[in-house]
N, CA, C and O of each residue as an XYZ file, in Angstrom:
652
protein
N     -29.817    -46.411   -126.259
C     -30.727    -46.192   -125.143
C     -30.163    -46.889   -123.904
O     -29.336    -47.796   -123.995
N     -30.638    -46.433   -122.753
C     -30.123    -46.969   -121.498
C     -31.234    -47.019   -120.457
O     -32.128    -46.173   -120.430
N     -31.150    -48.023   -119.610
C     -32.054    -48.081   -118.469
C     -31.549    -47.106   -117.414
O     -30.353    -47.048   -117.127
N     -32.466    -46.349   -116.846
C     -32.125    -45.351   -115.842
C     -32.556    -45.840   -114.459
O     -33.577    -46.517   -114.338
N     -31.799    -45.510   -113.424
C     -32.243    -45.871   -112.070
C     -33.454    -45.036   -111.669
O     -33.498    -43.828   -111.900
N     -34.431    -45.699   -111.068
C     -35.655    -45.023   -110.618
C     -35.501    -44.678   -109.139
O     -35.225    -45.547   -108.312
N     -35.683    -43.396   -108.820
C     -35.588    -42.948   -107.429
C     -36.717    -43.551   -106.607
O     -37.821    -43.780   -107.101
N     -36.414    -43.799   -105.356
C     -37.424    -44.301   -104.422
C     -37.777    -43.214   -103.421
O     -36.911    -42.499   -102.917
N     -39.076    -43.107   -103.145
C     -39.566    -42.187   -102.130
C     -39.009    -42.649   -100.789
O     -39.015    -43.852   -100.529
N     -38.534    -41.765    -99.933
C     -38.730    -40.323    -99.863
C     -37.576    -39.470   -100.427
O     -37.292    -38.408    -99.873
N     -36.928    -39.885   -101.474
C     -35.875    -39.064   -102.074
C     -36.409    -37.643   -102.262
O     -37.478    -37.471   -102.848
N     -35.697    -36.623   -101.782
C     -36.207    -35.243   -101.839
C     -36.455    -34.723   -103.257
O     -37.248    -33.798   -103.433
N     -35.808    -35.287   -104.256
C     -36.049    -34.840   -105.633
C     -37.486    -35.137   -106.070
O     -38.015    -34.470   -106.959
N     -38.113    -36.130   -105.452
C     -39.501    -36.460   -105.785
C     -40.486    -35.446   -105.204
O     -41.673    -35.472   -105.533
N     -39.998    -34.561   -104.347
C     -40.847    -33.518   -103.746
C     -40.504    -32.134   -104.282
O     -40.868    -31.126   -103.678
N     -39.807    -32.082   -105.409
C     -39.345    -30.824   -105.974
C     -40.138    -30.484   -107.244
O     -40.316    -31.327   -108.123
N     -40.606    -29.243   -107.320
C     -41.287    -28.782   -108.540
C     -40.241    -28.651   -109.648
O     -39.166    -28.091   -109.434
N     -40.563    -29.164   -110.817
C     -39.613    -29.230   -111.922
C     -39.607    -27.961   -112.768
O     -40.594    -27.228   -112.829
N     -38.474    -27.722   -113.416
C     -38.285    -26.581   -114.313
C     -38.710    -26.965   -115.728
O     -38.722    -28.149   -116.067
N     -39.053    -25.993   -116.547
C     -39.381    -26.294   -117.952
C     -38.211    -26.978   -118.658
O     -37.044    -26.692   -118.389
N     -38.554    -27.875   -119.556
C     -37.543    -28.599   -120.334
C     -37.222    -27.807   -121.595
O     -38.078    -27.112   -122.143
N     -35.975    -27.923   -122.046
C     -35.542    -27.294   -123.288
C     -35.311    -28.373   -124.326
O     -34.793    -29.445   -124.012
N     -35.694    -28.094   -125.558
C     -35.613    -29.069   -126.633
C     -34.180    -29.237   -127.124
O     -33.376    -28.306   -127.086
N     -33.886    -30.437   -127.582
C     -32.573    -30.714   -128.138
C     -32.256    -32.187   -128.034
O     -33.070    -32.963   -127.533
N     -31.077    -32.586   -128.504
C     -30.701    -33.999   -128.516
C     -30.678    -34.628   -127.124
O     -30.995    -35.808   -126.975
N     -30.307    -33.852   -126.103
C     -30.279    -34.415   -124.747
C     -31.688    -34.787   -124.279
O     -31.878    -35.807   -123.618
N     -32.673    -33.953   -124.627
C     -34.052    -34.242   -124.244
C     -34.571    -35.456   -125.013
O     -35.269    -36.297   -124.445
N     -34.240    -35.551   -126.286
C     -34.627    -36.711   -127.095
C     -34.078    -37.996   -126.486
O     -34.794    -38.990   -126.367
N     -32.812    -37.971   -126.105
C     -32.163    -39.144   -125.514
C     -32.813    -39.498   -124.178
O     -33.081    -40.666   -123.897
N     -33.065    -38.467   -123.354
C     -33.713    -38.693   -122.061
C     -35.073    -39.346   -122.245
O     -35.392    -40.305   -121.543
N     -35.883    -38.846   -123.174
C     -37.220    -39.408   -123.407
C     -37.117    -40.864   -123.854
O     -37.883    -41.706   -123.385
N     -36.183    -41.172   -124.751
C     -36.010    -42.558   -125.211
C     -35.580    -43.453   -124.054
O     -36.081    -44.568   -123.915
N     -34.665    -42.977   -123.230
C     -34.215    -43.758   -122.070
C     -35.347    -43.942   -121.063
O     -35.471    -45.003   -120.452
N     -36.165    -42.918   -120.890
C     -37.291    -43.026   -119.962
C     -38.313    -44.041   -120.451
O     -38.848    -44.808   -119.651
N     -38.592    -44.061   -121.746
C     -39.519    -45.066   -122.278
C     -38.957    -46.467   -122.073
O     -39.683    -47.364   -121.644
N     -37.694    -46.665   -122.368
C     -37.085    -47.979   -122.166
C     -37.158    -48.385   -120.692
O     -37.459    -49.535   -120.374
N     -36.883    -47.440   -119.804
C     -36.930    -47.703   -118.362
C     -38.352    -48.028   -117.912
O     -38.562    -48.951   -117.125
N     -39.331    -47.265   -118.415
C     -40.737    -47.489   -118.047
C     -41.190    -48.886   -118.460
O     -41.796    -49.605   -117.666
N     -40.893    -49.269   -119.707
C     -41.301    -50.595   -120.180
C     -40.608    -51.699   -119.386
O     -41.217    -52.730   -119.100
N     -39.346    -51.496   -119.030
C     -38.597    -52.507   -118.298
C     -39.091    -52.644   -116.857
O     -38.974    -53.721   -116.273
N     -39.638    -51.579   -116.272
C     -39.953    -51.543   -114.838
C     -40.953    -52.581   -114.332
O     -40.671    -53.082   -113.243
N     -42.017    -52.971   -114.901
C     -42.772    -52.421   -116.021
C     -43.860    -51.481   -115.521
O     -44.651    -51.841   -114.649
N     -43.893    -50.286   -116.075
C     -44.894    -49.306   -115.676
C     -45.681    -48.800   -116.860
O     -45.431    -49.181   -118.003
N     -46.637    -47.935   -116.571
C     -47.451    -47.309   -117.615
C     -47.071    -45.844   -117.809
O     -47.488    -45.219   -118.784
N     -46.290    -45.299   -116.896
C     -45.858    -43.916   -116.993
C     -44.597    -43.709   -116.184
O     -44.296    -44.468   -115.263
N     -43.859    -42.659   -116.549
C     -42.625    -42.334   -115.829
C     -42.350    -40.853   -116.050
O     -42.357    -40.373   -117.184
N     -42.108    -40.137   -114.961
C     -41.807    -38.708   -115.035
C     -40.318    -38.489   -114.813
O     -39.663    -39.250   -114.100
N     -39.795    -37.438   -115.436
C     -38.360    -37.153   -115.357
C     -37.828    -37.086   -113.918
O     -36.735    -37.593   -113.669
N     -38.546    -36.487   -112.966
C     -37.986    -36.459   -111.610
C     -37.812    -37.861   -111.002
O     -37.007    -38.040   -110.087
N     -38.545    -38.834   -111.494
C     -38.395    -40.201   -110.981
C     -37.056    -40.813   -111.370
O     -36.623    -41.798   -110.772
N     -36.401    -40.232   -112.370
C     -35.067    -40.692   -112.750
C     -34.025    -39.624   -112.417
O     -32.918    -39.637   -112.954
N     -34.391    -38.696   -111.524
C     -33.457    -37.705   -111.012
C     -33.248    -36.490   -111.885
O     -32.316    -35.720   -111.649
N     -34.091    -36.294   -112.894
C     -33.975    -35.147   -113.792
C     -35.153    -34.216   -113.511
O     -36.303    -34.574   -113.766
N     -34.872    -33.039   -112.993
C     -35.934    -32.160   -112.524
C     -36.437    -31.235   -113.638
O     -36.351    -30.010   -113.549
N     -36.965    -31.873   -114.690
C     -37.541    -31.173   -115.840
C     -38.986    -31.608   -116.036
O     -39.372    -32.708   -115.639
N     -39.779    -30.739   -116.650
C     -41.200    -31.005   -116.883
C     -41.365    -31.873   -118.129
O     -41.641    -31.380   -119.222
N     -41.191    -33.152   -117.936
C     -41.264    -34.154   -118.992
C     -41.788    -35.447   -118.395
O     -41.332    -35.876   -117.335
N     -42.748    -36.071   -119.077
C     -43.112    -37.432   -118.700
C     -43.449    -38.236   -119.929
O     -43.787    -37.698   -120.984
N     -43.348    -39.548   -119.766
C     -43.707    -40.494   -120.820
C     -44.798    -41.393   -120.267
O     -44.878    -41.623   -119.061
N     -45.638    -41.901   -121.163
C     -46.675    -42.836   -120.722
C     -47.110    -43.709   -121.890
O     -46.979    -43.341   -123.057
N     -47.623    -44.861   -121.538
C     -48.202    -45.789   -122.513
C     -49.164    -46.674   -121.744
O     -48.747    -47.634   -121.096
N     -50.441    -46.360   -121.812
C     -51.428    -47.077   -120.999
C     -51.943    -48.341   -121.666
O     -52.711    -49.082   -121.053
N     -51.544    -48.609   -122.906
C     -52.085    -49.772   -123.620
C     -51.079    -50.895   -123.849
O     -51.478    -51.996   -124.228
N     -49.800    -50.655   -123.632
C     -48.798    -51.647   -124.022
C     -48.942    -52.973   -123.284
O     -48.617    -54.017   -123.848
N     -49.411    -52.963   -122.062
C     -49.539    -54.213   -121.307
C     -50.642    -55.107   -121.883
O     -50.674    -56.310   -121.625
N     -51.543    -54.503   -122.665
C     -52.597    -55.274   -123.332
C     -52.164    -55.668   -124.746
O     -52.949    -56.268   -125.482
N     -50.939    -55.345   -125.135
C     -50.408    -55.799   -126.409
C     -50.259    -54.767   -127.503
O     -49.693    -55.074   -128.553
N     -50.745    -53.554   -127.298
C     -50.639    -52.525   -128.328
C     -49.876    -51.336   -127.764
O     -50.429    -50.548   -126.996
N     -48.619    -51.203   -128.138
C     -47.815    -50.081   -127.645
C     -48.258    -48.786   -128.320
O     -48.466    -48.747   -129.533
N     -48.399    -47.737   -127.530
C     -48.771    -46.414   -128.025
C     -48.089    -45.380   -127.130
O     -48.761    -44.685   -126.367
N     -46.752    -45.272   -127.217
C     -46.022    -44.377   -126.318
C     -46.336    -42.909   -126.590
O     -46.565    -42.504   -127.730
N     -46.341    -42.140   -125.536
C     -46.616    -40.717   -125.603
C     -45.568    -39.995   -124.764
O     -45.317    -40.368   -123.619
N     -44.959    -38.959   -125.339
C     -43.978    -38.131   -124.638
C     -44.581    -36.746   -124.490
O     -44.971    -36.127   -125.480
N     -44.660    -36.255   -123.265
C     -45.230    -34.931   -123.004
C     -44.153    -34.027   -122.415
O     -43.656    -34.265   -121.314
N     -43.803    -32.987   -123.167
C     -42.814    -32.004   -122.741
C     -43.553    -30.753   -122.296
O     -44.399    -30.233   -123.023
N     -43.235    -30.273   -121.110
C     -43.842    -29.059   -120.546
C     -45.375    -29.077   -120.620
O     -45.981    -28.138   -121.136
N     -45.998    -30.139   -120.108
C     -47.468    -30.215   -120.185
C     -48.144    -29.161   -119.303
O     -47.610    -28.732   -118.280
N     -49.328    -28.769   -119.740
C     -50.174    -27.842   -118.986
C     -51.542    -28.475   -118.827
O     -52.145    -28.909   -119.809
N     -52.031    -28.531   -117.619
C     -53.385    -29.021   -117.357
C     -54.343    -27.859   -117.598
O     -54.325    -26.871   -116.865
N     -55.179    -27.982   -118.629
C     -56.080    -26.910   -119.015
C     -57.434    -26.997   -118.334
O     -58.066    -25.977   -118.056
N     -57.875    -28.210   -118.067
C     -59.219    -28.421   -117.528
C     -59.280    -29.817   -116.926
O     -58.630    -30.745   -117.408
N     -60.059    -29.947   -115.881
C     -60.356    -31.280   -115.339
C     -61.824    -31.335   -114.968
O     -62.398    -30.352   -114.497
N     -62.418    -32.486   -115.183
C     -63.844    -32.659   -114.904
C     -64.106    -32.616   -113.406
O     -63.227    -32.901   -112.593
N     -65.320    -32.258   -113.067
C     -65.731    -32.275   -111.663
C     -65.974    -33.702   -111.184
O     -65.879    -33.982   -109.989
N     -66.287    -34.600   -112.111
C     -66.541    -35.997   -111.761
C     -65.228    -36.664   -111.373
O     -64.240    -36.594   -112.104
N     -65.234    -37.304   -110.222
C     -64.033    -37.968   -109.712
C     -64.209    -39.480   -109.769
O     -65.307    -40.010   -109.596
N     -63.104    -40.144   -110.014
C     -63.054    -41.595   -109.949
C     -61.936    -41.951   -108.991
O     -60.969    -41.204   -108.841
N     -62.074    -43.080   -108.354
C     -61.046    -43.521   -107.408
C     -60.684    -44.943   -107.758
O     -61.539    -45.827   -107.812
N     -59.415    -45.149   -107.994
C     -58.966    -46.485   -108.344
C     -57.589    -46.739   -107.793
O     -56.909    -45.814   -107.347
N     -57.174    -47.985   -107.819
C     -55.858    -48.319   -107.283
C     -54.746    -47.769   -108.174
O     -54.780    -47.911   -109.396
N     -53.763    -47.140   -107.536
C     -52.603    -46.620   -108.249
C     -51.337    -47.121   -107.574
O     -51.203    -47.104   -106.351
N     -50.429    -47.560   -108.405
C     -49.092    -47.879   -107.945
C     -48.150    -46.814   -108.466
O     -48.527    -46.003   -109.312
N     -46.937    -46.813   -107.967
C     -45.934    -45.839   -108.400
C     -44.581    -46.532   -108.421
O     -44.197    -47.193   -107.456
N     -43.861    -46.378   -109.527
C     -42.548    -47.012   -109.635
C     -41.572    -46.506   -108.583
O     -40.599    -47.189   -108.264
N     -41.819    -45.318   -108.042
C     -40.954    -44.764   -107.003
C     -41.364    -45.178   -105.593
O     -40.649    -44.909   -104.628
N     -42.516    -45.832   -105.480
C     -42.976    -46.339   -104.177
C     -43.386    -47.798   -104.399
O     -44.570    -48.129   -104.339
N     -42.409    -48.661   -104.653
C     -42.740    -50.041   -105.026
C     -43.529    -50.779   -103.961
O     -43.348    -50.576   -102.761
N     -44.411    -51.641   -104.444
C     -45.221    -52.516   -103.596
C     -46.236    -51.773   -102.728
O     -46.761    -52.339   -101.769
N     -46.514    -50.517   -103.055
C     -47.544    -49.748   -102.348
C     -48.590    -49.337   -103.374
O     -48.298    -48.625   -104.335
N     -49.813    -49.801   -103.150
C     -50.935    -49.424   -104.012
C     -51.913    -48.634   -103.160
O     -52.267    -49.043   -102.054
N     -52.348    -47.490   -103.694
C     -53.253    -46.626   -102.952
C     -54.476    -46.310   -103.797
O     -54.434    -46.407   -105.024
N     -55.561    -45.933   -103.141
C     -56.763    -45.457   -103.833
C     -56.692    -43.938   -103.867
O     -56.753    -43.279   -102.830
N     -56.563    -43.392   -105.070
C     -56.375    -41.955   -105.239
C     -57.552    -41.383   -106.040
O     -57.829    -41.853   -107.144
N     -58.239    -40.386   -105.502
C     -59.314    -39.759   -106.276
C     -58.720    -38.873   -107.369
O     -57.843    -38.050   -107.106
N     -59.207    -39.050   -108.590
C     -58.714    -38.292   -109.749
C     -59.904    -37.806   -110.577
O     -61.000    -38.361   -110.495
N     -59.672    -36.764   -111.374
C     -60.684    -36.309   -112.323
C     -60.896    -37.402   -113.362
O     -59.939    -38.024   -113.823
N     -62.143    -37.629   -113.723
C     -62.482    -38.665   -114.705
C     -61.938    -38.334   -116.094
O     -61.558    -39.229   -116.849
N     -61.903    -37.040   -116.425
C     -61.342    -36.620   -117.705
C     -60.608    -35.298   -117.514
O     -60.934    -34.505   -116.632
N     -59.608    -35.086   -118.365
C     -58.798    -33.869   -118.296
C     -58.468    -33.400   -119.714
O     -58.554    -34.169   -120.671
N     -58.100    -32.158   -119.828
C     -57.594    -31.617   -121.098
C     -56.182    -31.106   -120.843
O     -55.951    -30.303   -119.938
N     -55.240    -31.584   -121.656
C     -53.830    -31.222   -121.530
C     -53.335    -30.578   -122.813
O     -53.806    -30.882   -123.908
N     -52.372    -29.681   -122.647
C     -51.600    -29.150   -123.777
C     -50.136    -29.431   -123.448
O     -49.700    -29.232   -122.314
N     -49.386    -29.891   -124.435
C     -47.980    -30.195   -124.251
C     -47.262    -30.045   -125.577
O     -47.882    -29.853   -126.623
N     -45.961    -30.136   -125.513
C     -45.155    -30.151   -126.726
C     -44.633    -31.553   -126.943
O     -44.277    -32.256   -125.997
N     -44.591    -31.953   -128.215
C     -43.931    -33.206   -128.596
C     -42.433    -32.924   -128.704
O     -42.008    -31.770   -128.636
N     -41.647    -33.966   -128.870
C     -40.197    -33.791   -128.942
C     -39.759    -32.928   -130.124
O     -38.685    -32.328   -130.086
N     -40.579    -32.861   -131.168
C     -40.232    -32.016   -132.314
C     -40.635    -30.559   -132.095
O     -40.459    -29.724   -132.982
N     -41.179    -30.251   -130.906
C     -41.573    -28.892   -130.570
C     -42.997    -28.536   -130.937
O     -43.480    -27.466   -130.568
N     -43.682    -29.416   -131.660
C     -45.067    -29.123   -132.037
C     -45.973    -29.170   -130.808
O     -45.809    -30.012   -129.925
N     -46.927    -28.250   -130.774
C     -47.860    -28.170   -129.652
C     -49.009    -29.128   -129.908
O     -49.599    -29.139   -130.989
N     -49.317    -29.925   -128.906
C     -50.386    -30.920   -128.967
C     -51.421    -30.576   -127.899
O     -51.105    -29.935   -126.896
N     -52.644    -31.002   -128.123
C     -53.694    -30.813   -127.126
C     -54.666    -31.969   -127.251
O     -55.000    -32.388   -128.360
N     -55.125    -32.491   -126.111
C     -56.058    -33.613   -126.145
C     -56.851    -33.676   -124.855
O     -56.397    -33.241   -123.796
N     -58.048    -34.231   -124.974
C     -58.847    -34.586   -123.809
C     -58.601    -36.065   -123.548
O     -58.747    -36.897   -124.444
N     -58.232    -36.382   -122.329
C     -57.947    -37.761   -121.943
C     -59.012    -38.230   -120.971
O     -59.487    -37.467   -120.130
N     -59.382    -39.499   -121.099
C     -60.358    -40.115   -120.206
C     -59.816    -41.461   -119.748
O     -58.800    -41.942   -120.250
N     -60.510    -42.058   -118.786
C     -60.158    -43.398   -118.334
C     -58.732    -43.502   -117.821
O     -58.226    -42.598   -117.155
N     -58.087    -44.629   -118.146
C     -56.731    -44.895   -117.672
C     -55.747    -43.824   -118.133
O     -54.826    -43.479   -117.392
N     -55.923    -43.295   -119.341
C     -55.013    -42.256   -119.839
C     -55.097    -41.000   -118.969
O     -54.071    -40.392   -118.664
N     -56.303    -40.610   -118.571
C     -56.463    -39.429   -117.712
C     -55.833    -39.655   -116.357
O     -55.163    -38.769   -115.826
N     -56.042    -40.835   -115.790
C     -55.483    -41.146   -114.475
C     -53.959    -41.163   -114.535
O     -53.296    -40.576   -113.679
N     -53.406    -41.829   -115.536
C     -51.952    -41.919   -115.680
C     -51.346    -40.525   -115.881
O     -50.342    -40.194   -115.252
N     -51.938    -39.722   -116.737
C     -51.403    -38.386   -116.994
C     -51.436    -37.523   -115.730
O     -50.494    -36.776   -115.467
N     -52.520    -37.620   -114.945
C     -52.588    -36.856   -113.695
C     -51.522    -37.315   -112.711
O     -50.907    -36.500   -112.023
N     -51.307    -38.620   -112.648
C     -50.285    -39.187   -111.770
C     -48.905    -38.637   -112.146
O     -48.157    -38.177   -111.283
N     -48.575    -38.690   -113.439
C     -47.267    -38.225   -113.891
C     -47.145    -36.712   -113.767
O     -46.081    -36.203   -113.415
N     -48.216    -35.995   -114.049
C     -48.221    -34.541   -113.918
C     -47.950    -34.142   -112.463
O     -47.228    -33.180   -112.202
N     -48.531    -34.882   -111.528
C     -48.256    -34.628   -110.105
C     -46.754    -34.683   -109.827
O     -46.225    -33.836   -109.106
N     -46.066    -35.676   -110.397
C     -44.618    -35.784   -110.178
C     -43.902    -34.503   -110.596
O     -42.937    -34.101   -109.946
N     -44.353    -33.861   -111.660
C     -43.699    -32.641   -112.136
C     -43.869    -31.487   -111.152
O     -43.079    -30.542   -111.147
N     -44.905    -31.574   -110.319
C     -45.154    -30.566   -109.287
C     -44.637    -31.005   -107.915
O     -44.925    -30.358   -106.909
N     -43.879    -32.098   -107.872
C     -43.301    -32.554   -106.612
C     -44.250    -33.326   -105.726
O     -44.059    -33.382   -104.511
N     -45.279    -33.929   -106.320
C     -46.268    -34.696   -105.555
C     -46.187    -36.169   -105.905
O     -45.918    -36.535   -107.050
N     -46.422    -37.012   -104.907
C     -46.566    -38.453   -105.128
C     -47.952    -38.861   -104.654
O     -48.652    -38.073   -104.018
N     -48.347    -40.083   -104.961
C     -49.689    -40.548   -104.599
C     -49.975    -40.350   -103.112
O     -51.102    -40.027   -102.734
N     -48.979    -40.538   -102.282
C     -49.165    -40.410   -100.833
C     -49.642    -39.013   -100.448
O     -50.360    -38.853    -99.461
N     -49.249    -38.004   -101.219
C     -49.639    -36.626   -100.936
C     -51.115    -36.373   -101.213
O     -51.649    -35.344   -100.797
N     -51.780    -37.283   -101.903
C     -53.200    -37.146   -102.238
C     -54.099    -37.886   -101.247
O     -55.318    -37.912   -101.417
N     -53.506    -38.482   -100.221
C     -54.258    -39.309    -99.270
C     -54.533    -38.574    -97.971
O     -53.846    -37.614    -97.623
N     -55.547    -39.040    -97.263
C     -55.776    -38.557    -95.909
C     -54.622    -39.053    -95.037
O     -53.956    -40.021    -95.403
N     -54.373    -38.415    -93.895
C     -53.298    -38.891    -93.014
C     -53.470    -40.364    -92.614
O     -52.489    -41.099    -92.502
N     -54.714    -40.784    -92.401
C     -54.956    -42.173    -92.008
C     -54.625    -43.138    -93.144
O     -53.969    -44.158    -92.931
N     -55.087    -42.806    -94.357
C     -54.830    -43.662    -95.521
C     -53.335    -43.705    -95.836
O     -52.811    -44.747    -96.229
N     -52.656    -42.581    -95.664
C     -51.204    -42.521    -95.905
C     -50.473    -43.432    -94.922
O     -49.601    -44.205    -95.320
N     -50.825    -43.343    -93.648
C     -50.185    -44.181    -92.640
C     -50.410    -45.659    -92.939
O     -49.497    -46.470    -92.786
N     -51.625    -46.012    -93.366
C     -51.939    -47.382    -93.704
C     -51.115    -47.848    -94.909
O     -50.590    -48.961    -94.920
N     -51.012    -46.993    -95.909
C     -50.252    -47.345    -97.127
C     -48.785    -47.554    -96.815
O     -48.136    -48.413    -97.412
N     -48.257    -46.771    -95.879
C     -46.818    -46.859    -95.572
C     -46.478    -47.893    -94.507
O     -45.306    -48.091    -94.186
N     -47.492    -48.553    -93.959
C     -47.262    -49.498    -92.855
C     -46.221    -50.549    -93.202
O     -45.407    -50.895    -92.345
N     -46.212    -51.064    -94.408
C     -45.263    -52.106    -94.762
C     -44.176    -51.648    -95.721
O     -43.424    -52.472    -96.241
N     -44.083    -50.330    -95.965
C     -43.136    -49.824    -96.954
C     -41.725    -49.739    -96.381
O     -41.510    -49.242    -95.276
N     -40.778    -50.235    -97.158
C     -39.369    -50.136    -96.759
C     -38.633    -49.341    -97.841
O     -38.435    -49.823    -98.957
N     -38.236    -48.129    -97.493
C     -37.526    -47.258    -98.459
C     -36.230    -47.824    -98.789
O     -35.486    -47.244    -99.579
């Protein structure tokens, strides 16, 4: 496994919609490297475009910082449903270091994705898992947290940011 360099916004690859991922040893290696990179960063999620790979893949683990690792790899995820109820909480992004923003997100979502073995998975996520998955899913569509803000909130968030 290897630590991968994390792109910093405004790198144009972070604004690019990703292509579907194809299964195989290269994808397995990428997912393992992404998990190692995420834990080292230390983050709760990491999407392939954040490491310069424009494929629909992200990894996440919302519990490891509390002591229980539960890594999840999502290949070619599809957002099937999101609740009308919104929650707003502070979000950071490994590609926009030292910038925390308040981003409105669906309180719960339903996703379908493939695991690395190609099996199709489906789950309803709530709480931190739902927020993290939406954040990473946005990366696959070329969006960062800043794209979810009003122009005023975006300007405020970027006031002290040094790319």
